[in-house]
Residue, then its C-alpha position, 0 to 999 in steps of 0.5 A: m444598440g450602442q454608439s459603437q454599433s451604429g458607427t460601424d465603418k461599413l454598413n452592409f445593409i446600405d450596400g444592399l440598398k445601393g445594389t438594389g437601386a443600381l439593379i432596378v435602374y438597369l432593369c428599368h432601362f432594359a424594360y423601357a428599351f424592349y418592352y416600352s409599354l411597361y413604362s408608357l402603359d400604352s397599347a401601341s407598343l405591346h408585345t403580348a396579346s393579353g396586354i400583360e405589360i400594362a397590367v404589370g405597369k399599373s401594379p406594385l411589380n412596377i417597383l422592380y423596374n421603376g428607375n426614377f424611384a431607384v435613383h431616389l433610393f440610391f440617393a438616400a442610401s448614399g446620403f446615409v453613408l456620407c457622414i457615418r465617420y463624422f458622427q463617430t468622431y466629429d472631426r471636421k478636418r476629415l469631413a473637409k477632406s471627404a468633401a475635397k475628394r468627392y469630385f475626384r472619387l467620381a471623375l475618373p470612373i466617369l471619364l473612363v466610361s465616357t472615353v469607351i463610349f466615344f470609341l464605341m460611337i466612332g466604331g458604329f457599335y451603338r445600335n439603339t436607334e435600329a433596335a428601338a424601331l423593332a421593339g417599339s420604343q422609338d419615343w425613348f430609346a432611339g434618341f440616345n447617342n444619336f449625334e456625331p461624337g467629338y472627344s472634346h465634348a466627351l471630356r467636357e461632359a465627363l469632367l465638368g458638365c455632368f457635375l455642374f449641369g447634369h449633362n448626359y449626352f454620351n452616357g444617359v445616366l450621368w444626369t444624376v452625377k450633379y445630385l451625387f456631387l452637389g448634394a454631397l457637398l451640401v450634406y458635408a456643409v450642413a454636417a460641419l456647420a450644424g452636426r453638433w447643434r442642439y436644434r439641428y433637426a429644426l434646421y434639417a426640416v427647413i432644408l428638407l422642405a426647401l428641397l422637397l420638389t428637387d432631386y436633392a431631397g433624397m440625399f439630404a433625407g438619407y443624411w438625416l436618417c444617418d444622424l438619427y441612426c448614429t446619435q440616437p441609438r435609444l430611439v433606433e432601439r425603441v423603433r426596432s422593438l415595436p413589432g412590425l413598424g419597420l415592415l409597415a414603413f417598408a410596405a408603404g415605401v413599396y407602395f409609393g415607390s412603385y407609383p408608375s413613372v408615366g403618371t397617367r393612364l392610372s384609372g382602375s389601379i391602386y394609384a388612381w386616387l393619388p394626384e397626378g404630376l407628383s411622381v418625383t415626390y412619391h418616389f422620394a417618399g417611397a425611397v426614404l420610407i424603405v431606407a427608414g424601414v430597413v434601418g428600423s427593422g432587424a429582419l430587413s437589415r439582415l435581408f439587405s445585408c445578404r451577400l448578393l445585394a451587398g456584393l452588388g452594392r460594392i460594384s454599384f457605381s461601376w454597374y450604374l455607369l456601364h449598364f446603359p452602353v451595354i444595353a445600347t450596343f450588345s443588347s441592341a445588336f443581339l435583338l437585331a441579329l436574332y429578331g424573327q428567328l426566335n419568339y420575341h419573349l424567348l429572345m429577350g429572356l436570353n438577351l437579359v441573361l447575357t446582358t446581365a452577365i456582361v454588365w456584372a463582369l465588367s462592373t466587377l473588373m472596373t471596381r476591382y482594377v479601377e475604382e478600388p485601387y484609385n480610392r486607396f490612392l485618394a485615401r493617402w491624401 
C-alpha cells in the first residue's frame, strides 16, 4: 500500500464505520425505550414469557444495540478521518483552518434540530413519558424533555452548552458534542505540534494513557491509527498480509464492544470474568480494535465500504441528531395509538420499520439540503 492510496480524500470504510455507529445508537435508543430489559437485564420490564431479552442482553448480540460502544466507534472513526489531508501535505495552515471551522460545521445542524425540538415540545408532540409507562421503561425513557421549554434555553444549549459542557436537555444525544468538538481541537493541536516529530508515538502513548478513562480516548486513538495508516504504509501492508490478524482484532473488538452497558447481573455470561465498573474502558477497547481490524483487513475494509453502510455514514451526523426526537414523538405516539390492538411484538416491529423509514428520509433531506450546501459554503473560507 503506497502513500497515495493511504492518503485518499475519502475512505469509504470509515464512512461505513460511522454509519454503523449511528445505526447502533439508533437501535439502542429504540430498544431501551420499548424493550428496556435488553439493557437493564431485569425481569421487571420483560415483554416475553421466556425472558429472551435478558438472554440477548447477555450475549454478543448486545453489540447490535450497544449505544455506549457505538459512540466510541463513532469517536474513533471521526478521529481517524480528521487529519487524513494533513498527513498528505503537512500543511499546518490547512489544519488551522479545519480547527477554526470545526465549531461552525457542527453548530448549524445542531441549532436547526434543537429549534425543531423546541416547537415539537411546545406543540405537545413529545409522548415519551406516556409511552414509557406502557413499555416499562420509566427509569430511562420517561425523563427526557420533561420540562417547560424556553427558546433561549434551546439556543444556549445548541450554540454553547453542548460544545463546552455536554448539555443535552433538548436533544439527549448532544452530550457527545463536547467530545466531538474539544476532542477534535486536541487532535488538531497534537498533529500541528508533533505530527512530524520522530518520537511522536511515545507522546501519543502518554496522551492516550492520560485520556484512557475519559470519552476523549476514542477520538485520539482513531487519530493515532490514522497516523500509522498514512505514514507507515509498509507496516499496514505487513499487517494485512498476516492471515486472519485483522479478523482476530475485529472479533476481539466485538467481544469487548458487546459488554453489556449496565455492567451488572452478568453471572453465567461470557463477560462474568471481567471486572465490573469498567464498561467505558471495554467499549473503548472494542471500538479501537474494530477500527484497527477493518484497517488491517482488506476483506473487512471492503465490507464496510459497501454502498449501504457508506451511504449511511454520509448521513450519519443528521441521523444521529434526528433519530431521538423521532422516537420520542412518532414512535411513542404510534405505540400509544395502537397499544392493545395488536400483539406487542408485531406492533413494535411495524413501529421500527416506520421509524427507520422516517429517520432515513429526514436524515437524507437534511444532509442534502442543509449539511452539504453549508459545508461547501464553509469550504470557501
